[in-house]
C-alpha positions as CSV (number, residue, x, y, z in Angstrom):
1,M,-56.8,39.2,-89.8
2,H,-53.5,37.7,-88.5
3,G,-51.5,38.6,-91.6
4,A,-52.8,42.2,-91.7
5,A,-50.5,44.9,-90.4
6,W,-51.5,48.4,-89.0
7,G,-49.9,51.7,-89.7
8,A,-49.4,52.6,-86.1
9,P,-48.1,50.2,-83.5
10,V,-49.3,49.7,-79.9
11,T,-46.5,50.3,-77.6
12,A,-45.5,50.3,-74.0
13,S,-42.2,50.8,-72.2
14,A,-41.4,50.9,-68.4
15,S,-38.0,51.9,-67.0
16,W,-36.2,52.5,-63.8
17,S,-33.0,54.7,-64.1
18,A,-29.8,53.3,-62.7
19,P,-30.5,53.2,-58.9
20,R,-28.7,55.4,-56.5
21,F,-27.8,54.3,-53.0
22,T,-27.5,56.9,-50.3
23,V,-26.1,56.0,-46.8
24,V,-27.2,57.8,-43.7
25,D,-25.3,57.3,-40.3
26,L,-27.8,56.9,-37.5
27,N,-25.3,57.1,-34.7
28,M,-22.2,59.0,-35.3
29,N,-20.8,58.2,-31.8
30,D,-20.9,54.4,-32.1
31,G,-17.4,54.2,-33.6
32,I,-18.8,52.1,-36.5
33,A,-18.8,53.4,-40.0
34,A,-22.1,53.5,-41.7
35,G,-22.4,51.7,-45.0
36,Y,-23.5,48.6,-46.9
37,S,-22.1,45.9,-49.3
38,M,-23.6,43.8,-51.9
39,S,-23.5,40.1,-51.3
40,S,-20.9,38.1,-53.5
41,E,-22.8,34.9,-52.9
42,S,-24.1,33.3,-56.1
43,L,-27.6,31.8,-55.4
44,D,-30.7,31.0,-57.2
45,E,-32.2,33.6,-54.9
46,A,-29.9,36.3,-56.3
47,W,-30.3,36.9,-60.0
48,S,-31.1,39.3,-62.7
49,V,-33.7,38.0,-65.2
50,T,-35.4,39.1,-68.4
51,A,-38.3,37.3,-70.0
52,I,-40.3,37.9,-73.1
53,T,-43.3,36.2,-74.6
54,L,-45.0,36.6,-78.0
55,G,-48.3,35.0,-78.8
56,D,-51.6,35.2,-80.6
57,D,-54.0,35.0,-77.6
58,P,-54.4,37.0,-74.4
59,D,-52.9,34.3,-72.2
60,A,-49.7,34.1,-74.2
61,Y,-47.7,35.1,-71.2
62,M,-48.6,31.8,-69.6
63,Q,-47.3,29.8,-72.6
64,F,-43.6,28.9,-72.9
65,D,-43.4,27.6,-76.5
66,P,-39.6,28.0,-77.1
67,A,-40.3,29.6,-80.4
68,H,-42.3,32.4,-78.8
69,H,-40.6,32.6,-75.4
70,S,-37.1,33.8,-74.3
71,E,-35.7,34.0,-70.8
72,K,-32.2,35.0,-69.7
73,R,-30.7,35.3,-66.3
74,A,-27.4,36.3,-64.7
75,E,-26.6,35.5,-61.1
76,G,-25.9,38.6,-58.9
77,F,-27.6,42.0,-58.1
78,L,-27.7,44.3,-61.3
79,K,-25.5,41.9,-63.3
80,T,-26.0,42.8,-67.0
81,V,-28.4,40.7,-68.9
82,T,-30.2,41.7,-72.0
83,N,-33.0,40.0,-74.1
84,S,-35.1,40.6,-77.2
85,L,-37.6,38.7,-79.2
86,S,-39.6,39.5,-82.2
87,D,-41.5,38.2,-85.3
88,T,-43.0,40.0,-88.2
89,H,-45.5,42.2,-86.4
90,K,-44.5,42.2,-82.6
91,G,-41.6,42.1,-80.3
92,G,-40.2,43.2,-76.9
93,T,-36.9,44.0,-75.2
94,A,-35.8,43.6,-71.6
95,V,-32.6,45.0,-69.9
96,V,-31.1,44.7,-66.5
97,D,-28.0,46.8,-66.1
98,A,-26.2,48.8,-63.4
99,T,-25.6,51.7,-65.8
100,L,-28.7,51.6,-67.9
101,G,-31.1,50.5,-65.2
102,I,-34.0,48.1,-65.5
103,Q,-36.1,48.5,-68.6
104,S,-38.8,46.5,-70.6
105,S,-40.7,47.4,-73.8
106,S,-43.4,45.7,-75.9
107,Y,-44.9,46.5,-79.3
108,L,-47.2,45.0,-81.9
109,T,-48.6,45.9,-85.3
110,A,-51.1,43.0,-85.7
111,P,-53.5,40.9,-83.5
112,G,-51.7,39.1,-80.7
113,V,-50.0,39.8,-77.4
114,V,-46.5,40.7,-76.1
115,Y,-45.4,40.4,-72.6
116,S,-41.9,41.6,-71.5
117,E,-40.4,41.9,-68.1
118,A,-37.0,42.7,-66.5
119,F,-36.2,42.3,-62.8
120,T,-33.7,41.7,-60.2
121,S,-34.6,39.1,-57.6
122,H,-33.2,38.7,-54.1
123,N,-35.8,36.6,-52.3
124,S,-35.3,36.4,-48.6
125,R,-35.3,33.0,-47.0
126,E,-36.0,32.4,-43.4
127,G,-32.8,31.3,-41.6
128,A,-30.5,31.8,-44.6
129,P,-26.8,32.3,-43.8
130,F,-25.6,35.8,-43.2
131,G,-24.8,37.8,-46.4
132,M,-27.0,35.8,-48.7
133,F,-29.9,38.1,-49.3
134,G,-28.2,40.5,-51.8
135,V,-27.2,43.4,-49.5
136,V,-25.7,43.6,-46.0
137,I,-26.3,46.9,-44.1
138,N,-23.9,48.0,-41.4
139,P,-25.1,48.7,-37.7
140,N,-27.0,52.0,-37.3
141,T,-27.1,52.7,-41.1
142,E,-30.2,53.9,-43.2
143,L,-29.8,52.8,-46.9
144,I,-31.9,55.0,-49.2
145,V,-32.5,53.4,-52.6
146,S,-33.8,55.9,-55.2
147,S,-34.6,55.7,-58.9
148,V,-36.7,57.5,-61.5
149,G,-39.5,55.3,-62.9
150,T,-40.9,56.2,-66.3
151,I,-43.8,54.5,-68.1
152,R,-44.9,55.5,-71.7
153,I,-47.9,53.9,-73.5
154,S,-49.5,54.4,-76.9
155,D,-52.6,52.5,-77.5
156,V,-54.3,53.1,-80.8
157,G,-57.7,51.9,-79.8
158,L,-59.7,50.2,-82.5
159,L,-58.0,49.2,-85.6
160,A,-59.3,46.8,-88.3
161,D,-62.2,46.0,-85.8
162,V,-59.7,44.7,-83.2
163,E,-59.6,46.3,-79.7
164,T,-56.1,47.0,-78.3
165,Y,-54.7,47.6,-74.8
166,A,-51.3,48.5,-73.3
167,E,-50.0,48.2,-69.8
168,G,-46.8,49.3,-68.0
169,R,-45.8,48.4,-64.5
170,L,-42.9,49.4,-62.2
171,T,-42.3,48.0,-58.7
172,L,-39.4,48.7,-56.2
173,R,-39.5,46.4,-53.1
174,G,-37.0,46.1,-50.2
175,E,-36.9,44.4,-46.8
176,L,-34.5,43.7,-43.9
177,T,-34.4,40.2,-42.2
178,G,-37.4,40.0,-39.9
179,D,-39.0,43.1,-40.9
180,P,-42.1,43.5,-43.2
181,F,-41.3,44.2,-46.8
182,Q,-41.8,47.7,-48.3
183,A,-43.0,48.3,-51.8
184,T,-43.9,51.1,-54.1
185,Q,-45.3,51.0,-57.6
186,L,-46.1,53.0,-60.7
187,H,-48.8,51.4,-62.9
188,V,-50.5,52.5,-66.1
189,V,-53.0,50.4,-68.1
190,T,-55.5,51.3,-71.0
191,S,-58.8,49.5,-71.4
192,E,-59.4,47.1,-74.3
193,D,-61.7,49.4,-76.1
194,S,-61.8,51.8,-79.1
195,F,-60.4,54.8,-77.5
196,I,-56.9,56.1,-78.4
197,D,-54.7,56.5,-75.2
198,T,-51.2,58.1,-75.1
199,V,-49.9,58.3,-71.5
200,E,-46.5,59.1,-69.9
201,R,-46.0,59.0,-66.2
202,S,-42.7,59.6,-64.5
203,G,-41.5,60.1,-60.9
204,L,-38.7,59.8,-58.4
205,V,-39.2,56.8,-56.0
206,E,-37.4,56.2,-52.8
207,L,-37.1,53.3,-50.5
208,S,-35.6,53.3,-47.0
209,L,-33.9,50.3,-45.4
210,R,-33.2,51.3,-41.8
211,N,-30.9,49.2,-39.6
212,D,-30.9,50.8,-36.1
213,T,-29.4,47.9,-34.3
214,G,-25.9,47.3,-33.3
215,V,-25.3,44.5,-35.6
216,A,-25.2,44.2,-39.4
217,V,-28.3,42.7,-41.1
218,N,-29.2,41.1,-44.3
219,G,-31.2,43.1,-46.8
220,S,-33.2,42.5,-50.0
221,I,-33.7,44.9,-53.0
222,H,-36.0,44.0,-55.9
223,F,-36.6,46.1,-59.0
224,H,-39.2,45.0,-61.4
225,S,-40.3,46.4,-65.0
226,G,-43.1,44.8,-66.8
227,T,-45.0,45.8,-70.1
228,E,-47.7,44.1,-72.0
229,V,-49.5,45.1,-75.2
230,G,-52.3,43.1,-76.8
231,A,-55.0,43.0,-79.5
232,D,-57.8,40.6,-79.3
233,P,-57.3,38.3,-82.3
234,S,-61.1,37.8,-82.6
235,P,-62.8,40.3,-84.8
236,F,-64.8,42.9,-82.9
237,V,-68.5,42.2,-83.4
238,P,-71.0,44.8,-82.2
239,P,-74.0,43.5,-80.3
240,P,-76.9,42.5,-82.6
241,V,-79.8,45.0,-83.2
242,P,-83.0,43.1,-82.2
243,E,-85.3,42.1,-85.0
244,P,-88.9,43.7,-85.1
245,S,-90.3,40.3,-84.2
246,S,-88.1,40.2,-81.0
247,W,-89.3,43.7,-80.0
248,L,-92.9,42.4,-80.6
249,L,-92.3,39.4,-78.3
250,L,-90.8,41.6,-75.6
251,A,-93.8,43.9,-75.7
252,L,-96.2,41.1,-75.4
253,G,-94.4,39.6,-72.5
254,I,-94.4,42.9,-70.6
255,G,-98.0,43.4,-71.4
256,G,-98.9,40.0,-70.1
257,L,-97.0,40.6,-66.8
258,A,-99.0,43.8,-66.3
259,W,-102.2,42.1,-67.0
260,L,-101.5,39.2,-64.4
261,R,-100.5,41.9,-61.8
262,Q,-103.8,43.7,-62.2
263,R,-105.7,40.4,-61.7
264,R,-103.9,39.6,-58.5
265,P,-106.2,39.8,-55.4
266,R,-105.3,42.7,-53.2
């Protein structure tokens, strides 16, 4: 089974377009220009990352065998980092780029699993020095982050007695220091069954970071794109049809229970 290839691949792609940042002045009489700036700090908390895992079992994304896993990173928000990994029958790509956006894709044409993700990460830390969260928003400024998210999935269903599935997930998350984070998500997943599924979902997503105070504040913006495709490497085995003797034993058991119930004193 592992060496057999299919004519049609199982595919999934999830992409964010290059983000757009719009500034709104919340107080035009305060004498302070509305605006924002990206942090120039290089921290482990501020990176672009891509990661891809190939494997032959559904938990392959938890395994980090160097021969089947690749991870790349570049420090700084939306710094360009691209990654790809493939073998004979499966592969994936992941891209973080200020012009191209954030994209991941996975495909396979034989039993196994591929997990790909691309993301920016600016994880806020309590008490971190000013300017170290990835973005600084001026006083009385609303920063609107917008991007078009698109997920495309092609799940061929049942092939060579192997059930397939495909998944795409897009997440946009943002927060200001001391405020609860906001998040929005697009998610498409097909069941591991014999049905053919071809799905495309797309939409404009906006996130607002609003600083209505008189001082500049730290902000955090996080884009994530993840895809996974898989096919159970174990052959699909239909449930066994009961033998005639099994049906006879079942009928005798039900009849015995009915007889005991009739004999029970009322």
